N, C-alpha and C positions, 0 to 999 in steps of 0.2 A: 504494500500500500504506500501511497505517496505521503509526504509529511502533512501533518495537520497543524492548525494554528494554535498556539499556546493559549491556555485559558485566560490568564491575566497578564497580558503583555504590556499593558499601559492603562493609565486612568484617563478616561475620556469625559469631557464635561457633559452634563445632562442636556440633551437637546430635545425640545418639543418638535416632533417631526410633522405633526398634522393637527387638525381639529380633533376634538374629543370624540372617542369612539362611542357609538350608541350602545346603550344597554341591550343585551341580547339574550333571548331564550336559548336553552340548550338545543342544538340541532345535530342530529347524527349525520356524519358524513360517510359517503360511500365512494371513496376515491377508486379510480381505475388505474391499475399498474400494468405497464407493458414491459415484459422482461426480455432482454437480449442477452443470451448466455453465449459468450464467445468460448466455445469448447471444441477446438479443432479435432478432427479425426486424423490421428497420426497413422499415415499409410503403412509405414514400416512396422508398426506394432499392431495394426489392424484393430485399433480401439481408440476411444476418445481420450483426450489429454488427461482428464481427471482420473481415468482408470490407469493410464500409463504411470502417472506420478503418485497414485494412491491417495488422491484428494477427495474432497466431498463432491457429490453430484450437484451442480448448481441448480438444476431443475427441482431438486427437493429442498434446497435451502430457502428459496424465496417464499414458499407458502408458510414455512415455520416462522420466518422473520415477520411476515405480515400478521400472522396469528398473534405473535407476541405484542405487536403494536396495538392490535385490536383489544387485547386484554388490558394492556397498560393504560389505555385511554378511557377505561371504565365504560366501554361500549360506545364511546363517542366516535370511534372510527370503526368502520366495517369494510375492510379492504376487499377489492375484487381484482384478482389476477386475470385480466381479460385475454392476454396473449403471452405465450412463452415460446421463444424461438431459440433452439439450440443450434447456433450457427457454426458451420464448419469453416471457420475463418479466423485468422489472427487479425486483430484490429490495426488499422493504419495509424502510424504515429504522426505527430504534427510536423516532423521534418521529412516525412515521406517514407520512412523505413517501415517495413512490415516483416515480421519473423516468418520464416518457413519452418516446416517440421524439423528439418535438420538443424537450422541455426538456433531454434529454441531449445531443442534437446542438448545442443552443445552448451548453451548457457546454463542449463540445469546441471550439467556435468562439471563445468569449469567455474561457475559462479561469476563469469564475466558477461555483462549484459550491455546491450546497446544503450548509449546515451546521446542526446537527451531522451528521457523516458516517456514524456507526456504524449498522450493519445490525441488524435485529431477528432475532437468532438463534433466539429462541423461536418466531417465526413459521416459520422454516425447519424447526425440529424438528417443529412441529405439522403443517406441510403435508406433510412426507414421512414422518411416523410414525417418526422416527428412534429415539426412546427404546425402543419395543418391538422395532424391528428389531435393535437392539444386544443387548437382553436375550434375544431369541429366537435369537441367534447368526447372524442373516442378514448383519450387517455388523460390522466392527470399527472402521472409521474413515470419515470423510466428507471428500471432497475437493470444496471449493466454489470454482468458477472464476468470475471476474468481470472486469469492465473497470475502469479507473481510476475512483476515487471511488464504487465500489459499497459501500465501507464495511466491508470485512472486516479482522479481525485476521489476522496471519500464521498464528496458531494459537490456539485457545481450547479449554478443556475444558468438557464438560457432563456431567451425571449426578452420582450420589451420590459425594461425596468429592473432587470436582474442586478444583483449586488453581491457582495462578499458572502459566500456560503461555504466556509472552510476552504475556499479557493476563489479566485477571481471569476466574474461572470463570463460566459462564452459570448463572443461578439458576433454580429451579423447573422443572427438567427431570426427569421421573419415570422415570429409568433407574437401575437399581441398580448399573450399571457406569459407570466413567468412560469417555467416548469423546472423541476429539479431532476437531475440525472445522478442517481446514486451509483457509486463505484464500489463493487464488492470483490472480494478475493476468495475463491472457493477452496483455496488451501486452508482458509480459516473457517470459523463456524458462526453460529448465530450471534454470539456475544460481540464479535467484531462488527457484524452488520449493525447491531443496535448501537454500537459505539459511533459508527458513521452517522446514524440518525441523530445521535446525541449531539455531535459536533454541528450538524446541520441545524438543530434546534437552538443551540447556543448562538450561532450566527444570526438566526432570524430574530430571536428575542433580544439580542444586543441591538439589532436594528429597530425593533419595536419600541424599546425603552430609551434608545438614544445613547446609552452608555453601558459599560459593564466594568464595575470596579468593586473592590472589597469595602463597601460602605453600607451601613444600615439605612439606605434611602429607599428608592423605589422597589417594587416587588421583585423584579428580576435580580437586582443586587442583593436583596435580603435572602432570597431563595438560595442563592449559590454560595452563601457564606459557609466556611468550614473552619475547623479548629486552627489550622495553620495561619489563617489570615484574620480570624476573629476569635481569639481565645475566649472560651466560655459562652460564646454566642453562635455556635454552629447551627446551621439550618439543614439544608439537604445537600450542599456541596454542588459539584459539577461532574462532568463526565469522567474526568481523570481523578478527581479528589472526592472520596467519600467524606462524610462529616468528620471522621477522625484521621484521615490520611495525613501522612507526613511527607509524602512525595507523590509524583505522578504514578498512577496505576496501583496505588497502595490500598487496594480494596480489601485486603486480608488482614489489616492491622487489628490486633486484639485489644488495643487500649480503649478504655471507655471515655466518652466525652458526653457533655450535655448538649442536646440538640432539640430544635423545635420541629423536627421532621414530621412527627405525628400531628402536630398542630396544623402544618401545611396540608397534610392529607385530609384532615377531617373538618377544619374550621375556616379555611380561606373563603372569603376575604376578611372574615371576622376573627382574626387571629387573637388568641388569648395570651400568647407569650409562654405558654406552658412548655416545659422541657422534659425530655426523657433521657435516661441514662443508657447509652447505646454503644455497641462496638460492632465488629464485622459480622457477628452472628445475625444482626438485624437485616443485612443485605446479602447473605449467602456465603459468608465466610471466605471471601476472596474470589468467588466465581464471577467472571466478567459478565456473563449473561444475567446472572441473578442480580448483580449490583445494578446494571442498567435498567432492568425491569423494575426494580425497587425505586430507582430514581425517577423514572417516567411516571410511575403511579402517583408520585407526590406533586406532579404538575397541577396547578389550579385547573379545575374541571367542573365548575358550577356556572349557573346562569348569572347574568348581570355584568356590571362593570364597576371599576373602582377608580375614583378620582383622587389623585394625590400628586404632589410635586409638579403641579401645573399641567398634568395630562390625565386623560381618562383612558383606561385600558380594560380590555375584556377580562373577565374572571375565568375564561376557558382558553387556555393557551394552545389547545389542539386546533383551535380556529386559526391561530397564527402559524403554527408549524406545518399545517396541512392545507388549510383553505386561505392561504396568504393573499391570493389575488382579490379577495373580497373585502380587504381592509387596507385603507391607505397607510396605516402605521406599519404594516408588514410589507409595504411596497406595492400593494394592489392597485391596479388601474381598472378593475372591473367591480367597482363598488355599487351595490344595489341602490336604487332610489332614482329620483328624477322623473320628470314628466314623460309620458309615452309620446313618441313622435306622431305628428298629425298624419292620418291616412284614412282612406275610404275603406270601411269594413267590407270584406268579401263575404257574401252570404250564400254562395253556391255550394255545390257538393264537394266534399273532400273524401277521398277513398283511403282507407287504411289497408295496406297491402299485406302486412304481416301480423301475426298473433303469436309469435314464438315466445318462449320463456327466456330467451337470451337476447343479445344485442344484434341489431341490423344496422349496417353502416353505409354511408356515402353513396347513395343511389346515383345512377347515370341513366339518361333517357335517350332513346333513338327517335329519329324523325318519324318512324312508323308508330311511335307510341309505346314501344316496349321498354320496360324499366328493368335494370339489372342492379344488383348490389351484393355486398359481402355480408353474410349473416350467420349467426350461430345455429347449429343443429342440435345443440345440447352438449356437444363435446368439443367442437372446433368450428372455425369459420369456413363456410362454403359459399359458392356463387349461386344466386337465385335470380329468377326472372318472373315477371308477371306483366299483364297489361295494366294501363293506368287506372282502370276501374277495379282492379284487384282480381280479375279473373285470369285463368291460364297460368296459375302459379306452378313453376317448375324449379326443381333443384338440379342445377346443371352439373355441379361437381359433387363427388361423394368419396371422401377419403378421411384420414385421421389427422391431417395437418392443416395449417392455415392456408386458405385461398383468399386472395385480397386484390383490391384496386382494379375491379373490372372496368373495361371501357367497351362501348357498344357503338356500332355504326348505323347508318340509316336503314340498311337492309337486315339488321338484326344479327350481325356477326359480333361475337363477344371475344375479347382477349383479356387475360388476367395472369397474375403471378401466383404460383402455388409452391408452398414450402414442402419439400419431399423428405424432411427429417434431417437433412444436411445443408441444403441450399435451396434457393428459389429457382423454379423452372417456369417456362411460358406455355400456357395452354390457350386453345381457342375452341369455340363451339358456336353453334347457332343458338339464338335466344330461346328456342323451344326445347333445348336440351339435347338436340341431335348433333351428330358430326363432331363429337369431342376429339380434339387432336392435341397430343403432347408435342409441341413444336421443338422443345429443347430437352436434352437428356444427358447431362454432364455433371461434373463435380465442382462447378463454379456458380457464382450468382448470375442469374438471368432475371432482370426485374425492370420495373417502371415502364410497362408496355403501353402502346397506343395503337389505334387502328384507324385506317382511312376509310372513306366512303366506298372505295373500290376493293376493300378487303386486304390491303397491304398492312402488315404490322411492323412495328419497330420496337426495339427495347435496348437496354444497356446490359452488357455482359462482360465479365472479367476474363481477360485473355491470358492470364498468368502474370502479367506485370501491371496492367491498369484496366480501366473500364473502357470498352469500345461500343460503338453503335452498330447494331445489326438490323436487318430487315428480312422479311420473308412474306410469302403469301399466307393467307389464313389457313390453308391446308398443310402448311409446313414446307412447301416446295420453294425452290428458288431462293435459298438463304444467301444473303449478301452481307459482307462486312463493309460497312460504309466508311469507318475510320480505322486507321492502323498506325498508331504512333506510340512512342515510348520515350522515356527519359533515362539517360544513363545514370544520373544522380538526382537527388532531391525528390520532390513530391512527384508522384506519378501523373502522367498526362491523361487524367480521367476525363471521359466524355460521358455525360449522364443526362437523364430526364429528356429523352427525345419526344417530340410531338410531330404529327404528320397531318397534312391537309388533304382535301379531296383530290388534289392534283398530284399526290404522292411526293410532295416536297417536305423535307424533314428539317427540323431545327433542333438544336440542343445546346447545352452549356458544356464547354470543354476547357480544361486547364492548359494554358499555353506556356507554363514554366514560371509565370509570375502571378497571374490572376485567371479567374474563370472568364472566358470570352464566349460570344455567341457565334455559332457556326450553322451552316445550312448546306444541304445537298439534295439531290434527287434520291429516291429510295433505292435506285440501282447503284448508287455510289458515285454517279457522275455529277458534274456541276458543283463540286464542293467549293464553298467560299467561306471566308472568315468575315463575319459582318462587323465585328468590333475589334479594336486593338487599342485598348486604353489601360489605365492604371487602376480600374475598379474590378470588383467581383460582380460579374453579370450573371443573373440567375433566372431559372425557370421561364424560358421563352415560350410564348404561345404563337401559333400561326393561323391566319385566317385562310379561308378557301380562295380569297383573292390574292394570296401570296404576300401578305403583310405580317411582319413579326413584331411583337412587343415583349418587353421584359423589364424587370427592375434591376438596378445596379447600385451597389453600395459606394457612395461617394466618400463616406466616412462611417465610423461605427454608429453614428447617430443620425445619419442622413442617407436615404435611398431615394433615387429618382427613377422615373419611367422613361423608357426610350422606345423608338420604333424605327424600322428599316424595311425595305423590300427584301424578300427572302432570297432573291437572286443577286443581291448586292446593290450598293448605291448609297445614297446619303442617309446617314444615321441622324435621326431627329430626337432631340431631348424634349420630351413633352412637358416635363415639370422642371422647375428651377426654384427651389425653396430650401428651407432648413428643416423640413419635416420628413417623416417617413412615408413614402409612397410605395405600396407593395401590391404584388399579385395582380398585374394588369391582365385584362382579357380584351380580345379584339374580334369584331365580326367582319363579314365580307364587305359591308358597306364602309369599312374603315373607322367605325366608332370604337373608341377605347374607353374602358372603365376600369377603375381600380379603387383600393381603399387607402385613405390618407389620414394620418393622425393629425387632427385639427386642434387638439388641446387636451387638457386633463379629462379623463373619462370620455373621450370623444374621438371616435373614428368616423369619417364620412365617406360617402361614395362620390368620387370625382369622375369627370368625363371630358374627353377631348377627341381628336381625330388623329389618325396616323400621320397626317400632314402637318400637325402642330396646330397652333392657334390658341385661342383662349381656353383656359380650364374652367369648366362650369361644375356645379355641384348638384347632384340629384337629391342629396339629403343635406339638410342644414338644421341640426338640432343639437341637443346637449347630451346625447347618448351615443352608444356605439352602433355603427353600421359597417358591416364587413363582408368580405368575400363575394363581390358581385359576379354574376354570370350573365351573359347577354346572348340573344339570338340575332339572326340576320335581319329581322324586322325591327330591331332596336328595343325589344323588351328586355328589361333588366330585373333580375331577382337577387336578393341578398338576405343575409341574416342580420336582424337589427334588435337591439336591446330595448325593451319597452319600460324599463325601470325595475322590473322584477325578474324577467326571464327573456330568453331569445325567442323572437318570432320571425316569420318569413314575410318579406315584403316584395311587391312587384310594381315596377314602373311600366305602364302600358298606355300608349297614346297621350303621354304627358301627364298622366294622373297616377298617383301612388296608391296602391291597394294593400291592405294588410290581410294576407291570406290566412294567418293563424291568429288566434286570440285565446290563449289558455294559460295554465299556471305551470307549465313545464317548458324545457328548452327545445326549440325547433331550430335546426342548423343544417349546414351543408346543402343548400339548394342547388338544383340543376335545372336547366331549361333547354329546349330545342326549338328551332324555328317552326312556328306554326303548331307546336305540339304541347304536351303537358309540362307542368312544373312538378318537381318531386323533391323530397327532403327527408331527413330522419329527425324524429322527435322522441323525447324521453316520456313516452305516453303512459307507461304502465308502472304503477307503484307496487313493489314486492317487498318482502322482508329483507331482501338483499339489495335494496336500492331500486331505482327506476330503471327499466329496460327501454332500449331505444328501438322504435319501430319505423317502418317506411310508409310514407304518405305521398299522395299525389292528388292533384286537381287536373281535370281534363284540359284539353286545348283551350286555354283561356281567351276569351274576348269580352272584356268588360266595358269597352268604350263604344259609345253610340257613333254611328256613321255621321259624317258631316258632308256638306257640299263644298268641294274644293274649287269648282269652276263650272260655269254655264256659259256657253257661247253658241251663237247662231251658226248654222251650216246651210247658208243660203236663206231664202225668205220663208221656206216651208219646213225647216227642221231646227231643232235645238239639241245640242249635246250637253248632257249633265254629267259631271264627273264627281264621284263620291270618294271619300277618304280611304275606303277599303272596299273589297269585293262585297256585292250585295246579293241578296237572295233573288233569284230570277223571277219567281212568282210574284213577289211584291214589287220588283222593279219594273216589270213589264205590264203593270196594270195602269192604263191611262188615267183612271180615276184618282190616282195618287198624285197627280200633277195638275196644277191650275195656274194659268197665266192671265193677268188682268187685261184690260182694254179690249175685251170681247174675243180674245184669242182662244181657240179651242184646241185641245190635245186629242187627236184621234187614234194614235198608236204609240207604243213605246217598245223599243227593242234593246236588249242587253248586248253590248259589244264584247269582243273576245277577251278583253282585259278583265272582264268581270266587274268592273267598277264604273264604266261609262254607259249611259243610257241615251239612245237617240230617240228623241220625241218627234213625231210627225205632227205639225201644227198647221192651223190656218195661216194665211199669208201675213208675214210681219212687215211693218213699215220701216224703212231705213231711218236711222237716227232717232228712233223712238225708244224711250226708256220703258222697259217692261219689268214686271216683278213676277218671278216664278215661285210658287209655294209648293212644298213637297210634304206629304204626310203618308204614313203607312209603309214606307220603304224600310226594310230591315237588312242588317248585315247577316252573314252566314251563321252567326250565333244567335240570331233572333233579336238583337238589339235594334229598336226602331229609331229613326231620326227623331230629334227632339221636337216637341210641339212648337209650331210657329217658325219652322225652318224656311227661310226664303233667301232668294238671291236675285240680283238684278242682271239684266242683259240688254244688249243693243245690237241691232243689225247694222254693221258698219257700212259706210258708203263705198267700201272697196279700196280704201287708201292704205297702203303699207307704210311702214316707217322708212323714210329715205335718208334722214340725216345721218351722216357718218358712214354711209354705204361705200364699200370699196370694190366689191365684185358681186354680180348677181347672175344666176343661171336659172332660166325658167323652163328649159327643155321643150320649147314649143316648135323646134325646127321641124320635127316630123320625119326627117330623112337626112341622109348624108353622114359625113364623118367629122363634123365640127359642132361643138357646143359653144354658143356665143355668150360672151360676157355682155349683158344688156344693161349694166349699171349706169352707163353713160359717164363714168368717172375715170378720168385719165385714159391711158392707152388700154384698150380692151385686153383682158387676159383670157383669150380664147383657148379652148381645149380641143385636142385632136384625139379621136377615138382610135386606139391602137389596133383593134380588130373590128372594123365596122360591119363586117359580114355577119358576125355573131351578136351584134348589138341589136336590140329590138326597140324601135321607136313606138311609143304608145301615144294616146291622146293626152298631150300635156306632160309626157314623161319619157324617160330613157331607162331601159331595163337591161341588166346584165344577168343572163342565165348561166353563163360560163365565165371563166377567168378572162377579164378584159380590163380596160382602163381608159380614162380620158385625161390626157396630160397636157399641161399648158405649153403653148408654143414658145413663150418667153418666160423668163424667171419672175419670181414673185416680188420684185422690187417695190411695186406700188402698195402691196399688202404690208410689207415690212415698214415702209415709210409711214403709212397711216397708223399702224399699231404702235410703233415706237414713239410717235409724236404724243400719244396719250398714255402709253403703258397699258392699254386695254385691248380687248378682243371680244367680238361676238361672232360665233359661227352658228348659222341656222340651217337646218336641213329638213325638208319634207321627204320622207323616205318610206318605202314599203319593203322590208327585208323578205328575201325569198325563204329564209329559215330563221327561226328565233335563235337557234344555237349556231353560232359561227365562231371561228377561232383565229388566232394569229397574234394580236387581234386583227380581224379583217379591216382593211382601210376603207372607210367611207369617204372622208375628205382628208387630204394630207398635203402639207407643204414640207417636203422632205427630200432626202437623197438616199434612198435605199431603206433597209429595214431597221437601221439603228441610229440614224441621224435625222433630226427634224427641227422645224420651228414649231409646228403644231400638227396634231392628228386627232381626228374623231374616228375611233375604232369600234369594232363590234366583237366582243369576246374578252378573254383574259390576257394579262401580260405574259403568262407563262406559255401561251400558245394553245391552251386547251379551249375547246368550244364552251361558250357560255352565253346565256340569254341576257346580256347586259351591254351597256355602252361605256367605253372608256375614252377620256379626253386627256391627251398628253400635250403639255405646253412646255417647251424648253425655256428655261430661265437661267439666270446667273446662279440659282440655288439648286438646279437639277442637273442630272447628267445629260449627255448629248442626245440621249434617246427620249428626253422629256419625262424621266422618272425621278421622283414619285409622281403619280398621276391621281386623278379621281375617277371613280366608276359608279355607275348607277347600280342599284341592288340586283341580285340574281333574279331572273324572271321578268325584268322590266322591259326587255326587248321582245317584241311580238312580231307576228307575221302580218299585222294590219298596218294601215297607213299611220305613221307617227310623226309628230312635230318635235324634233330634237334640237334644242338650243343650248349652246354653251356660252357662258358669260364670264369673262375675267375682268376684275377691276384692278385699278392701279395699285391697291394695297395688297394684292395677292389673293384676295378672296375669290373663290371660283364656285360656280353653280351650274348644274345641268338641269334644264327643264324638259319634262316630257309632257307634251300636250298642254303646255302653259302652266304645269304644276311642278314646283321644285322637287327634284328626285334625289339629289345629293348636293351637299354643300361642303366645301373644304377650303383649305388655305395652302397655297404653294408659294413660298417666298421667292425673293429675287425680282429682277426686272427682265425686260425683253431686249436688253442692250446687246445680247450675244446672238440675236437672230441672224441667219445667213441669207442675204438677198439673192444669192445665186441658186437657191433651191427652186424646184418646180412644183406647181400645184397639180394634184392628181385626184381624180374621183374613181372610186371602186377598186383601187389597188395602189401599190407602190409603183413608181415609174419603171422599176425593174420586174414588175409582175410577180413579186414574191408573196403578197398578202391580199389575195382576191376577196372582194366582198360581192355577194350576189343579192340582187334585189333591184328595185325601181327607184330612180331619182325623180322627184316631182319639182323640187326647188332647192337651190343652195344659195345662201347669201352670206357674205363676209363683211363685217363692219369693223372699222378702226376705232371703235369705242364700245363701252359696255352698255347694252340696252337695259332699260329699267324693267321691273316686273310688268308694269302697265304696257310698255312697248312690246314685250314678249307676248302678252295677252292680245294686244292689237294685231300683231302679225298672225297669231294663231287664229284669231277670229276671221281674218280675211281669207285664210286657207291657202292651199298651194297654188291657186290661180291668182297671180299678182293683180289682176283687175278686179278681184272680189266677186261677190254674188250679184244677182240681178238687182237693179235699183228700180223701185216702183215709182212711176210718174203719175201723180194724181190726175185723174181724168182720162188717162190713156187706157180705156177699158177694152180696146181691141188689140192692145200690145204691139202696136206698130211703131212706137217710139215718138208719137206726136199726139196732141189732143186736137181732134178735128170733128166735123159733123159725122164722120164715120163712126165715132164713138157713142153716138146717141143711143142707138138700138142696144148695144151691149150694156150701156149705163142703165137703161130701163130694166134689162134682165137682172142686173146686179141688185136693183131695188127690190126685186121679188124674193131675194134670199141667196145666201151663199151657195147652197147645194145646187139650185137651178143654174146659177151663173157658172160654177165650176164644171157642171155637166156639159154645158154648151161651149165654154171656153176653157178647156182643161189646162192649157199652157199659160193662162193669164192669172193675174192676182186679183182676187175679189176686192181687196182693199185699194185697188186702183180707182175704184168709184168713191173712196172716202175722201172727197174733195175738201172737206173742212178739217180733215186730219184729227178726228176725235177718237179714232180707233175702231169705228164701226161704219156701216153703210145704212143710211136712212134718208128720209125726205129732207132733212136739214142739209144734205149734200147737193140738192138740185141747184140752188142759186150759185154756189161756188163752182159747180160744174159748168153752168152756162157761162160764167165769167171766164173760165179757162179756155173755152173753145176758141181756137184760132190764135191764142197768145203764145 
């Protein structure tokens, strides 16, 4: 064992550390212990190390030790040993040394051991995911067993707020709670283990009371008095000194002394001062275990608190030694109390998936709604699966050792790590329990697995010198070693915690010889890049399906920041810059990033930004803890939040925060999937052995009512209404659910392919007339109706597009030939030549590419560069109809570039990694991006459809960027820098790169490029005009025969119009009934006769 701190090394002044502790009833604690027994299997002896050396079995020591603590606490502790791992491994030391079987046996023989001795605690935390286990409530404490010279402290603290606990605290451990890692030596027995707990208790109580000195002052000082320091006034002594000891460890001294030890046992805090005449027979005659048990039983263990010496402290010290996080005086940052955060209560169904007698942990959910988790079957942890409503429960694994950390993909393939009695192995299966495959079968650690949407798995494995990243198919085939590095000296070049996205791009954290850096590669091992090269420890990267990576990095021991970068390499962006802790970032395909940030005492909040940087905003802003956010590609965010009494689950959906749980127990570790359920574990069941944790889920949540995001005319006889989310077809296509004022009737309603846009057939609208559309009865797919009184205004425009700032315009009205003309009338026309005119298809008002083709400018883009650099702004507008929603490359729609990797700007279709995707990407090269215009911004998955779409990209001079789809903002981001590095020698191309490397298939209806940023209203104006630059038909009052003039020939049609709309439209189907509305009051009646007569001939 390593050295311990002496009992009385100095006298410290009494320091009041905090406000007074509140009086407290006695509460039984049920702490969970996680045991890691480093007990290597010695191959040459074919047995475990403890058997080779004739030592104790560590697996039997831990239960005895915990049982002693339970007894000594007078029943206030009831320990639960939740997991015990007998690991076939020598622990890594802080300097990078690791014993082998041979080198350790040589040390036993010679007595010569490696120095320095200290173990790498951060490696243990990282290997066993201890930080998250603690914050998720899975464990409260770690018991680490080892042999002599394994290098443990007797106890050490890790996590936020850790302090001296018979050793210095472990730094850079991303746990919001303090947790203690006990270091035991199985050469020794229970007495030495209790001694370790004793020194840990001395350190904590020293901290609680602010000093420790041989003075009859506060309770801790008085309790630890012994004859050597306070003759005639001994109390209970300390770990090394019994009341009568004359030296350290002198527990067997036969001399008698007067002691108040029985007074402490029976009367605290109302001590009488009564003394008893005692010697070593009182505490076991010198037996170390007996003495320590005797000493612990004297700890104050009653309800209430005592105020003295300017401080109030609890009368139950077990609260401090074990439940230290709940009390500020013991360093706790998780103190109960405070108001519950404001949130809308969720009143829908909650399914409880488990009813086991043991714990169920950390559920994960697939896009198909299947939930998997690790749960007890009564003897050990197994992998389970069920639907979100609780049906279809399946036990996937079935063995006698721990199965942990399952991950599931969209099609229900599961991967997890399983302990085989010596080390962890990787398994896969289908979520229904079939096709179980043992992927690895070796004598090293294989752990921390992840799985992609295509069924590719990745994990970290020990290769004999360090940890490397491996990948394989879910069936175990095609195993690839992605990394292969080593260090001749010093710490090993470990690569760990890989994550993989839908495109099979892998990210991980790897040691480069100085710090942990972020790396990325394809799952086949190609394309490996080092994303970071800094002086920080960069940890736990996450990767989105759009290929963006986020992670946190330790700037110092007290400051961690969040970073982002493209997975294929490029600019690393620091998303936070403060003096706080920013941990555990998550990223979605839209580029939204969320994480937990320590905002103040007892206060973690959920922060949000984008992968491109920009302002940090806060989803939560309260006085309690909000932690571990998860988000889906639709922007929904779930997290665990403290309501003042316990942890609850919260959800952000549509800008509104909902509280999904409201009970008296802890709900933690939420998970969410795009468009699917939310799941978590909650300590729902009270038993005589403490609360057990069960799995809960709510169905695919939609708590937000649909709203109207836009309503525009589509000519004079149609209105297109766009809702904030997909709507139920039956409700959306009922014309009775829509009403337009000024006498306009709605005769039909049709739902378009995007599921959220409805096209209304209406009676003729008059140009430049303001109409109000009222909507009732339309519901979203979850049945939420639009709010009562939902209205929107609309105008039939007079056909005028925005012309100010226009630099180039293509309307595709040529109808034939090999040239697309720039009809902007601005500067020298930037005409385009179709590279393969024979395969191009001219349509009415459009140009369609059904095969690889392009239209490339004859001259370079000088005028575009000049216009945009003058303002620092750009607007690119396109009316397009993709031939397929899924295109890749990304496919080039409009590009000013020179080949596939150098550009000024590009509007693309697909993902940056070349895979097909139903989304649009806009790359703009700036002084802050690479030559390829990365990082970029992209619309959400599924946003590109095969219908006619109005796509507008707008960049402002401050770097803010936005893509509109059908006049509705789809994505907003920030890309810094200026346009000063644009190349005027590039060419403009439509439908491809100029070298035909990135074909886009579909139809062009209009392309416009502006040298300024259009406003949202101007985007809406151009959308309302439509792809025809002349706009829809304009109704001329009095022109009832539709010949473009008001003459005597209009009299007869006017008379028919007076008889009613139906009769008029039957006789004049191509004309507008409102052409007879000569007084322009919105209807046709006899009041229009005089104005009609006046208009004839004018």
